C-alpha positions as CSV (number, residue, x, y, z in Angstrom):
1,M,164.5,30.0,134.8
2,T,161.4,29.2,132.8
3,V,161.0,32.2,130.5
4,R,163.4,33.0,127.6
5,A,163.4,35.9,125.2
6,E,165.5,37.0,122.2
7,L,165.8,40.7,122.2
8,K,167.2,42.9,119.4
9,P,168.9,46.0,120.8
10,K,167.9,49.3,119.3
11,G,171.1,50.9,117.9
12,P,174.7,49.8,118.5
13,Y,175.0,47.7,121.6
14,S,177.7,45.4,123.1
15,L,177.0,43.5,126.3
16,R,180.7,42.7,126.7
17,L,181.7,46.4,126.5
18,S,178.8,47.6,128.7
19,G,179.4,44.9,131.3
20,R,183.1,45.7,131.8
21,M,183.8,46.5,135.4
22,S,180.1,46.5,136.2
23,S,179.8,43.5,138.6
24,D,178.5,44.3,142.1
25,A,176.7,42.5,144.9
26,T,173.6,42.1,142.8
27,R,175.0,41.0,139.5
28,V,178.0,39.4,137.9
29,V,179.2,40.1,134.3
30,T,182.0,37.9,133.1
31,D,183.0,36.8,129.6
32,G,179.9,38.3,128.1
33,L,177.5,36.5,130.5
34,Y,175.3,38.7,132.7
35,R,173.8,37.1,135.9
36,A,171.6,38.9,138.3
37,V,169.1,38.6,141.2
38,L,166.0,40.7,140.7
39,R,163.1,41.8,142.9
40,V,159.8,40.9,141.2
41,D,156.4,41.3,142.9
42,G,157.9,41.1,146.3
43,G,160.0,38.0,145.6
44,L,163.5,37.3,144.3
45,E,164.2,35.9,140.9
46,R,167.3,34.9,138.9
47,A,168.1,36.2,135.4
48,Q,170.9,35.9,132.9
49,A,171.7,37.3,129.5
50,T,174.2,36.7,126.7
51,Q,174.7,38.3,123.3
52,R,174.9,36.2,120.1
53,V,177.2,37.0,117.2
54,D,174.3,38.7,115.3
55,G,173.8,41.1,118.2
56,T,170.7,39.5,119.7
57,I,170.5,39.5,123.5
58,V,169.2,36.1,124.8
59,V,167.6,36.6,128.2
60,A,166.4,33.9,130.6
61,A,164.5,34.7,133.7
62,D,161.9,33.3,136.1
63,S,159.1,35.4,134.7
64,E,158.1,37.9,132.0
65,A,158.5,40.7,134.6
66,G,162.1,39.5,135.1
67,I,162.7,39.8,131.4
68,D,161.5,43.4,131.5
69,H,163.8,44.1,134.5
70,V,166.8,42.9,132.4
71,R,165.7,45.0,129.4
72,F,165.9,48.1,131.6
73,A,169.1,47.1,133.4
74,L,171.0,46.5,130.2
75,G,169.5,49.5,128.4
76,I,168.6,47.4,125.4
77,D,165.8,49.7,124.2
78,D,167.6,53.0,124.7
79,D,169.0,53.7,121.3
80,H,171.9,56.1,121.3
81,S,172.4,56.2,117.5
82,E,171.7,59.9,117.5
83,F,174.5,60.5,119.9
84,V,176.9,58.4,117.8
85,R,175.9,60.3,114.6
86,R,175.9,63.8,116.1
87,F,179.3,63.5,117.6
88,A,181.0,61.2,115.2
89,N,183.5,64.0,114.2
90,D,183.7,65.5,117.7
91,H,187.3,66.4,118.5
92,L,187.2,64.6,121.9
93,L,184.8,61.8,121.3
94,G,185.2,60.9,117.6
95,E,187.8,58.1,118.0
96,T,186.1,56.7,121.1
97,L,182.8,56.5,119.3
98,R,184.4,54.6,116.4
99,R,186.1,52.1,118.8
100,V,183.5,51.5,121.5
101,R,180.2,52.7,120.0
102,G,178.2,49.8,121.5
103,L,178.9,51.0,125.1
104,R,175.8,51.8,127.3
105,P,176.0,52.3,131.1
106,M,174.3,49.5,133.0
107,R,171.5,50.4,135.4
108,T,171.2,49.4,139.0
109,G,168.4,47.1,140.1
110,S,166.8,49.8,142.2
111,V,167.0,53.6,142.5
112,A,168.1,53.1,146.1
113,Q,171.1,51.2,145.0
114,S,172.1,54.0,142.6
115,L,171.8,56.4,145.5
116,L,174.0,54.2,147.7
117,R,176.6,54.1,144.9
118,A,176.4,57.9,144.5
119,V,177.0,58.5,148.2
120,A,179.6,55.8,148.7
121,G,181.6,57.0,145.7
122,Q,182.1,60.6,146.8
123,L,185.7,61.7,147.1
124,I,187.3,58.2,147.3
125,L,188.8,55.7,144.9
126,A,186.2,53.8,142.9
127,S,187.6,50.4,144.1
128,E,187.0,51.3,147.7
129,A,183.6,52.8,146.9
130,R,182.5,49.5,145.4
131,R,183.8,47.6,148.4
132,I,181.7,49.8,150.7
133,E,178.7,49.3,148.4
134,R,179.1,45.5,148.5
135,R,179.3,45.4,152.2
136,I,176.3,47.5,152.8
137,I,174.1,45.6,150.2
138,R,175.1,42.3,151.8
139,A,174.1,43.6,155.2
140,A,170.9,45.2,153.9
141,S,169.2,42.9,151.4
142,P,168.4,39.1,151.2
143,A,170.4,36.8,149.0
144,L,169.6,34.2,146.4
145,D,172.4,31.8,145.8
146,D,175.6,33.9,145.6
147,L,174.0,37.3,144.8
148,H,171.9,39.7,146.8
149,A,168.7,41.6,145.8
150,P,169.0,45.2,144.9
151,P,168.4,47.1,148.2
152,T,165.2,49.1,148.7
153,A,165.0,52.5,150.3
154,G,163.4,50.9,153.3
155,E,166.2,48.5,153.8
156,L,168.9,51.2,153.6
157,G,166.9,53.7,155.6
158,R,166.5,51.4,158.6
159,F,170.2,51.7,159.4
160,A,171.7,54.1,161.9
161,P,174.7,56.2,160.7
162,A,177.0,54.3,163.1
163,E,176.0,51.0,161.6
164,L,176.9,52.2,158.1
165,A,180.1,53.6,159.4
166,R,181.2,50.1,160.4
167,H,180.9,49.2,156.7
168,G,183.2,52.1,155.8
169,L,180.7,54.8,155.0
170,G,181.6,58.2,156.6
171,A,179.2,59.7,159.1
172,R,178.1,62.6,156.9
173,R,177.6,60.4,153.8
174,A,175.7,57.8,155.9
175,T,173.4,60.5,157.4
176,A,172.7,61.8,153.9
177,L,171.9,58.4,152.5
178,I,169.6,57.5,155.4
179,R,167.8,60.8,155.3
180,V,167.1,60.7,151.6
181,C,166.0,57.0,151.7
182,R,163.5,57.9,154.5
183,T,162.1,61.1,153.0
184,V,162.2,60.7,149.2
185,D,160.1,58.3,147.1
186,L,163.1,57.1,145.1
187,E,161.3,54.6,142.8
188,G,158.7,57.3,142.2
189,L,161.5,59.5,140.6
190,K,161.2,57.3,137.5
191,A,157.9,59.0,136.7
192,K,159.4,62.5,136.9
193,P,161.2,64.5,134.3
194,S,165.0,64.5,134.6
195,G,165.2,68.2,135.3
196,A,162.7,67.9,138.2
197,V,164.7,64.9,139.6
198,A,168.0,66.8,139.4
199,L,166.4,69.8,141.1
200,R,164.9,67.7,143.9
201,L,168.0,65.8,144.7
202,S,170.2,68.9,144.5
203,R,168.3,70.3,147.4
204,E,169.5,67.5,149.6
205,R,172.6,68.1,151.8
206,G,175.4,65.8,150.8
207,L,174.3,65.3,147.2
208,G,176.2,67.3,144.5
209,P,176.2,67.2,140.7
210,W,178.2,63.9,140.6
211,S,175.8,62.1,142.9
212,V,172.7,63.5,141.0
213,G,174.3,62.3,137.8
214,V,174.9,58.7,139.1
215,V,171.2,58.5,140.2
216,C,170.0,59.8,136.9
217,L,172.3,57.7,134.8
218,E,172.4,54.4,136.6
219,G,169.2,54.5,138.7
220,L,166.8,56.1,136.2
221,G,168.5,55.4,132.9
222,R,168.6,59.0,131.8
223,Y,171.3,60.4,129.6
224,E,170.9,64.2,130.3
225,Y,172.9,64.1,133.6
226,G,176.0,62.1,134.2
227,L,179.3,61.9,136.0
228,A,179.8,65.6,136.3
229,R,183.0,66.6,138.1
230,D,184.2,63.1,138.3
231,L,187.9,62.8,139.2
232,G,188.6,61.2,135.8
233,L,187.1,64.2,134.1
234,V,189.3,66.5,136.3
235,K,192.4,64.5,135.2
236,L,191.2,64.7,131.5
237,A,190.6,68.5,131.7
238,S,193.9,69.0,133.4
239,A,195.7,67.1,130.7
240,I,194.0,69.2,128.0
241,C,194.7,72.5,129.8
242,G,198.2,71.7,130.9
243,R,197.4,72.6,134.5
244,W,195.5,71.1,137.4
245,V,191.8,72.3,137.1
246,E,189.1,72.6,139.7
247,A,186.2,70.1,139.6
248,E,183.8,72.9,138.6
249,E,185.9,73.7,135.5
250,T,185.1,70.2,134.0
251,D,181.5,71.4,133.5
252,G,182.8,72.9,130.3
253,L,183.7,69.5,129.0
254,L,180.1,68.3,129.1
255,A,178.3,71.5,128.1
256,P,178.7,71.0,124.3
257,Y,176.8,67.7,124.5
258,G,173.5,69.1,125.7
259,E,170.9,66.4,126.4
260,W,173.5,63.7,125.9
261,A,175.9,65.1,128.5
262,G,175.4,62.1,130.8
263,L,176.3,59.6,128.1
264,A,179.2,61.9,126.9
265,S,180.7,61.7,130.4
266,V,180.7,57.9,130.2
267,Y,182.3,57.9,126.8
268,L,184.9,60.6,127.7
269,L,186.0,58.5,130.7
270,A,186.1,55.3,128.6
271,G,188.1,57.0,125.9
272,F,190.5,58.6,128.3
273,K,191.2,55.3,130.0
274,R,191.9,53.7,126.6
275,G,194.1,56.6,125.3
276,L,191.6,57.5,122.6
277,V,191.0,61.1,123.6
278,P,193.5,63.4,121.8
279,L,195.7,65.3,124.2
280,P,198.4,68.0,123.7
281,D,201.8,66.3,123.0
282,A,203.2,67.2,126.4
283,A,200.2,65.6,128.2
284,S,200.5,62.5,126.0
285,A,204.1,62.2,126.8
């Protein structure tokens, strides 16, 4: 790697927090070290990043374009200070924001990869979804050393549903993934407003609010749409209400956060896992 850059994140940012549980077939994040394979100008490049004690992110890559890819993937320039300030005293988010305020969701190396993640993750355990995603990426895209390139829409769209089924993806989800990869300019969605993207993807059979949120949050780096109706949010809402709720009822959890609803979904899930979201005594017990 011949290019090195020292980048100061805008607003609170922790690479260690943001990288937790975010390794996949294209990147590895361990002990605060981010390593990834990127597609740059038709070729593959290596990149890595660490964070110094003063908060500076030190990035090394094979080119300046590789540095830019890492900036986007880590969300270094996407300051969420307003979110932290606005909801510092929020009943559900306040304690989480005090404890893990440097958390930002990492972005996938391609929009197509975020779509694969969105489709693979429907209605199954997250661990199994990640295994399916890994298997498909390894079958679809070239490798450099121990990591694979983020898959393109063309690489995913060339499969037949039966081929993806052998990697664990159900027939309906496989059909939806292939159809969208073949008919939608996924990378072109980066140039469109979030509302237009959500409307376009929502018209596709097999893509619901959660899938749209994954693409917007992890593929496009947008904070307006997020992990709506996630099973974790269903469990959280159920604990708050004292009864099992339907997925649609969790929309009320995110509604108060407006244009920050996507980021709020990430923080609510992070806080719930850490026991930082206040719950009724019976639910806590």
